N, C-alpha and C positions, 0 to 999 in steps of 0.2 A: 735167631736169624737178624742181622743188623738190619734196623729199620732206616732205609734211605727215604728222602722226600717225596711224597706220594707222587707228585708229576716229576717225570725225567725230563721234559723239556724245560730249563729254567734261565730266563732271562737275565744275564748278567750285565749290569750298566755298563761295564767295562769292554764288554764285548761286541761287534757290530752284529753277531748272529747268535741264535739262542745256544746255549752250551747243553750238551746232554752227560748226566752224571748216572753211570750205572755200575753195578757191582762187576768187580775184576777178580774172577775165579783163579785161586792161587794153589800150587801143586803142594799143598802143606797138609799133614793130618792133624790129629787132634793133640793137645798139649805141647803146641809150640807158642814161642814167645820172642821177643826181643828181636823184631824184623831191622832189615837196613835195607835199602835200595841205591843202587849206584848207577852211572851211565856208562856204558862201554864206548870206545872209540867208534864204533859202528852205528851208535846211536840207540842200539839195544840196553835193555836193563839186565842187571844182576840183583837178584835177591839171596838175603843170607837170613837165618834165623836160627834159634837155638832149641833142641827137643831134649826131653829127657830120654836117657838111654842105660836102662837097670838101674846102678846105684850113682849113676855120673849122668853125664850130658855130651852131646854132639853137635858140633856147629854143620848145619847143612846149606846147600847152595843150589841155585837153578838159575837159568838163563831165559830171558825172554826175548824173541825176536819173530819178526813177521807173523806176528799174533800168536805165537806158539810157545810151549814151555819145553825146555830142555828136560833131559831125565834129570831126576833130583839127585845128587850126590852128597857125600859127607865131606868136608874139610879137614876135621879132626875130630877125636872124642877123647874122654876122659873122666876120672873120677876126683879129680883135684883141682876143679875150677872154681874162679869166683864168679859167680851169675848174680846179676843186679839188676833190677828193673828199670834202672837209670844210666847204667855204664854197659851200654851194648856193643857186641862185635860189628865189623862193617868189612865192606870190599871196595877196592877200585880198580880199575882196569887201565893199564898203561896204553898209549897210542900203538905201541908195537904187538898188542894184544894180550901181555903178561897181566895175570889175574893176581892180585894180592888180597889176602883176608887177615884179620886180626880177632885176637880174642883176650883173655885175662885168665892166667893160670897162678894158683896158689903158690907161695914160695915159703912160707913157714905157718905155724900153726895160727897165728894171731888174725884177728879178724881181717884186718887190713893190710895183712902181708900177701900181696900177688904181683905180679908182673905182667908187660904187653909183650905179648908173643906174636909174630908174623908167620903167615903161611905163603908160599908161592906154588902158582900153577902155571906152566908154560904151553898147556895143550887145552886150553878152554875149559878147564875145570874139572878134567877128567880124573887127573891125580893131581896130588898138592905135596910139597915138601915136607919135610920134617920141622919141627917148632924152631923159630929164629927168635932169641929172646931179645927186645928192644933195649932195656934198659939194663946195662952191666955193672952197676954201682955195687951190686951185693947185698944190699940191706934188705931185711924183712920188712919193708915198708910199701905203701900204696904207690901204686903206678897205673894208670888208667885214663879214662875218657880221652881217647886217641881219636886223631883223624888223619884220614890218609888222602894223598892226590897225587898226580905225577909230577914229576919233578923235569923229567925230560921223556924222550921216546922211549927209553927203556931203564930209566930210574924212578924209583919210588921215595917220595917223603913223607915223613909221619911226625906229628905234633902229639904231646902227651903231656897231662900233669904228671909229675914226678914229686915222690915225698922222701927222697934220701935224706934229705936235711930236717925231715921231722923227728925221727927217732921212733916211729910207730907212734901207737897208741889211737885214741879215738880222734874224729874229725873235730878241728877246729880248738884242738886244747893246746895249741902250740904257743911258746913265748918267744919275744923277741921278734925281730921283723927282717926277713930278708937280706941280712947280710951274712957273713961266712961263718959267724957264729948263731946265726938265727935257725930257727925251726919252723920254717914255714914251707908249704907246696909250693913248687915251681912249675914253670912251663919252659919244656926243652923240645927241641926238633932233630931230627935225623936224616941222612939219605942213603939209600941203598942202592946199589948199582946192579946190570943185567944179570951177575952170577950170584944175588943175594948177600953181599957183603956191604958192611956198614963204612961208609967212605966219608962220612962228614957227621959231626953232631954239635949243637949250638945250646948254649943256657938261654932262655929268651926272657924270662921274668922272674925277678927272686921272690916274688909273692904274690900267689894267685889263691883264688878260692878253693878249697879244698874238693870240691865235688859236683861240679858245673861242668857239662859237657864243653868241648871246644868244638870249633868249625875252621874248615879252610876253602879257600877258593882262589882259582887262578884268573888274575885280571891282564889286560893288554900289557901291563908293565911288570906282570909278575905277581908269586903267590902272596896271599895275605892270610893271617892266622886271626881269628876271634875269640875272645875267652873273659872270663869274669876276673876282673882283679881284685885285689885286696890290700887295703893300705893300714896305716897305722891306726888311725882312728876306724877301722872297720866299716870303711866306705867300700861298697861293693860294686861298683860301676863296670859297664862293659869296654875293652880296649881291643885293640887291633896292632898288629906289627906286621909291618911290610918287607919283601925282599926287593930290591931295587938297585939295580946298576951294581950286581953280584955282591950284595950285603945285606945283611937285616938292620932296619932302621931302628928307632928309639919306639918303645910301644907309646900309643897314644889313644886317650879316651875317645869313643865315638860321641858320647854326651856325658854332660856334667847332672846326672840325675841326683847323684849325693845320697845313694840310699844306705844308710848306716843299718848294718845286718851283722850280728854277732854270731852268726852260725851259718853254716852254708844254705842256700835255698835249694840245691840240687835242681836246677833250672838255667841252663847253660843258653847261649845265643846262637843264631843261626847266620850264616853268609853266603849269597849267591853273587855270581858275575856273569854278564854278559859285554865282552870287550873291556871297556874302559867303564863301565857302567856297574857299580857297585852297591848290594843290598845289605844291610843289616838289622836284624830282629831280636827283641829281646824280651825277657820279664823283668820286671822291677816292682818293688812293693814302696817305691818313694812316696811320701807324705801319707804313709799308713794305708795306701791303697793299692791294690793289686792292679797291673796294666801291662799291656802289650805296646812297644812303642818301634818305631821304625825310622831308620835315617838311610839316605842314599849318597853316594858320593859318584860325580862324572869322570872324575881323574883317579880311578883305580884304587882309591882309598887314601889319596893325598891330603884330603879334606872332605868333611861330609857337610851337609846341608843342615840346618837345625832338625832336630829330632821331632817328630809328631807321636801322640798317642793314637793307637787304633782301636784299642778297647780297653774298657775300666771297670772295677767291679768286684765285688766280692766273687762272684763265680768263676772270675779267670783264674784258672790254673797256669796257663804259659806253655811250656813244651812246645816252643816253636819250631817251624821248618820254613825254609824259602826255595824257591825255584825262580831262576830270571830268564828273559828272552828280551827280544829287541823292543817289545814295548813296554815293558814294564818288569813286574814279577807277581808271584803268586806267594801269599802267607798263608800259613796254616797253624794253626792254636787249638788248645783246650780247655772246655770250662766244664765246672761242675757244681750243679744246684741240687736239684731232686732227680736229677739224671746227669751222666756225663755226655758231654758232646763234642764234637770234631767241627770245627768252622774254617771257612776257606774265603778268602777275599782277594779281589786282584787290587794291586798298589800301583801307582804311578811316581813320576819324580815328585809329585807335590800332590796335597790333599785333593785339588779339584779334579785330578784324575783319578781317583779311588773307584773302585767299584762298591756295591753293596754287599756286607758278610752275608753269605750264604752256609746254611747249616748241612754240612755233608753228612753227618750220621750220628745217631743217637746209639749208644751203647748202654749193654747189660751192666758191665763191671763199673766198679767204683776205685777210687784212690789210685794207689801206687800199681796195682796189678794190670793195668790197661798202659803202663808204660809210656813210649813216646812214638807217636805217628811219624812217617817220612815218607818223602815225596821225591819224584824226578819227573822231569818235562821232557818229552820225545816230540816228534813230527806227528805223532799219532795223538798226543794228547797229555795231559798231567795224569799221574798215577800216584795211588796214595795206599800205603800200608799200614796197619796198626793192629794192635792186640786187644782182644775182648776177653772176657772172662764169663764163661757160660755154664752153670751148674758145677762152678768151682774150677772149670780147667780152662787154662788160656788156650785160646784160640785166634790166628792170624784173619785177617778181613783184606780185601783191597777194592779200590774204586779206580775208576778212570774218568775222566773230565774229557769230553771230546772236543 
């Protein structure tokens, strides 16, 4: 059983009243992992996860509204999926109620030959469409680390890392840099209409880190995508690209960490928006010291205030997530020393408005098996889900901060 803090009433300095951290029971059985949370147009929550199914896997889904879970349903299943601790499926819900989900399906025998696949539901997740392959380049290469968000009332947007230029092979074994003859991982984005048809696609960045998660948020001025870049000197700092006035802008760094890393850290950034207020958080090993960094923008990502370090030290794993509201944001991350732990911190626009880090949970699992914890905020509180490993089996756990 996950060990929460002994006292459920915990005074967080960023709050006017004590917060209550309590277990959040999930409608999930054993051998479940890779959870993801999204918030619906009605403020309810959508939970997805992967389970074993015979010789393959199945992607499962449940809706949480008015303190009750819906019936658990299967989005898709198969025995040719690419299932990875760091590259997990997700869902998003459009303003018109349409649900979308994605996962990864093998395209060839190579280890990193797989495609991003979408599924669509117009009846609240009761039934789902046949697979819609996002990348149509036809190469047996890596495509993944996708982020989904509403493009309009009935249109979906998706961003993903695309390996069509890499020629396959192992991560970070690519020569060249981001030109037409290079062999780098790239960032791409696309839009799907209300009938599930692709209506637009753009190349966003010609050279990115191979296997760090992307994230996206919709600001008052339009969507923003965040990802880990990769330059000719193997500097792997965090960048954003904005869609403003009908077009994508030139990608720009969030901060100049100057982290030289000759391999992928498998540790992507997080992004959260509330109106024109935009928050970015990420892991970096610059200066040979693991750390969590945070930056805030008050103009929808047009410019960020100087980044500040939130946590530092050898125990810091990263694996960050963010949730924003009118008063600030919540930051979630993982650490591991003797035990693996999840930490939560209330952050403001400057360090003077930050709360004290709070230990959310201590896990029995270690290493990659626990994956990436995810969270969403509603009017009822902050909801967090994660994977633990108990007696060798992955299991999902949840907590609510009221």
